[in-house]
N, C-alpha and C positions, 0 to 999 in steps of 0.2 A: 504494499500500499504506500502510496506516495503523498507527501504533504502538499503537493501541487494540486491534488484532487480533494483538498479539504477547505472548508470554512471552519474556523475555530474561534469561538467567542467565549470570553471570560473576563474576570476582573482581577485586580490585585489587592494588596492590603490597602493602598492609599489611591489607587487609580480606578475609575469606573469601568463598567462593562464595555468592552471593546472587541473588535474583530482583529485577532492577531495573525490569522491566516485568511486569505480571501479567495483561494482556488483560482487565482489569476483574474477574478472578475473586478471591473472597475468599481461596481458597487455591489457587494455581496448581499445587502439587506433584502432585496426581493426574493433571492432564492432562499435565503435563511428563514424568512417569514413563511414562505410556501412550505418548506420542509417541516417547520415546527407548528404549523397552523392547527393541526388536529390533536396536538399533544397537550395534556393538561399542564399546569405550572407546577409539577411536582419535582422533588429533588432529583429523581432518576426516571428517565423515560427513554423509550425507543420507538421508532416508527420507520417502516420501509415503504416507499412509493416508487415501484418500478426499480430503477438502477440508482435511486437516491436514498440514503439512510440519514436519518436524524437521531441523534443520541445525546443524552444529557446525563451527567453523573456528577456527584460532589467531589471536590478535590480528594484524591486518594491519600494525601498526607494530613488531612483534616485541617487544612488552613482555613483561616478566617480573615475577613477584611477588618479594617479599623472599627467598624461599627459592630463587629462580632457575628456577622452574617457568614455562613458557609460559602465558600467560593465554589461555584458551579463551573463545569467545562462543558460547552455545548459544541458539537461537531455536526456538520453536514458533509457526508462523504458521497462523491460522485463517482460512478463507474465501477471501481474496483472494491465494491463493499460487500462482496459475497460472504465474507467471514465475519461480518457484524450482523449477527442475528439476535442480539439481546444487549441490555445494558452491560451485562457482564462481558460480553464479547467486546463491546466498545471500549471498555476500560482496559481489557487485555491487549487489544491490538492498536488502539489510538493513543493512549496515554504514553506508551513508550516512545512515541514519535515526537512528543512534545515535552516530556518530563523534565530533561535537563535544561531546556530553554526556559521553561516556566520557573524552575528553581532559581534561575539566574535573574529573573525580572519580577517576580511577584511582589517582592518588597520595595521596588523602585518608587521614588518620590513622584515620579511622572509617568505617563502613559509611555511604554516602550515602543520603539520603532522596530521593523522587522530586522533591521541590522542589530539591534540590541538583543534579539532572541538567540543569535550566535548558532544558527542550525549548522550542522556540519555535513 
């Protein structure tokens, strides 16, 4: 699975909810909204629509923002999402793709840029 096929939205300790990966889309918001449209606002959720999967799970490390809220990770996967068939699968297959980058930026004072994520 490639990060280039992902939309990833999350927040940090002091920065608000942002798209950190945009799947190469100029504006990922419409695709994100479409993918999550039928999912309840629960801490963990999964939905497949054709070749698009939406999955949300709480931060696996239990991190919280400055207000004490659990940090969610929301992903929209395009194309190569056959292995993501549940919230559990999402955490197992998607989290390793972003874990080190998030560790680096989650407690930044300002919203990180793609360069700050230090993807290898």
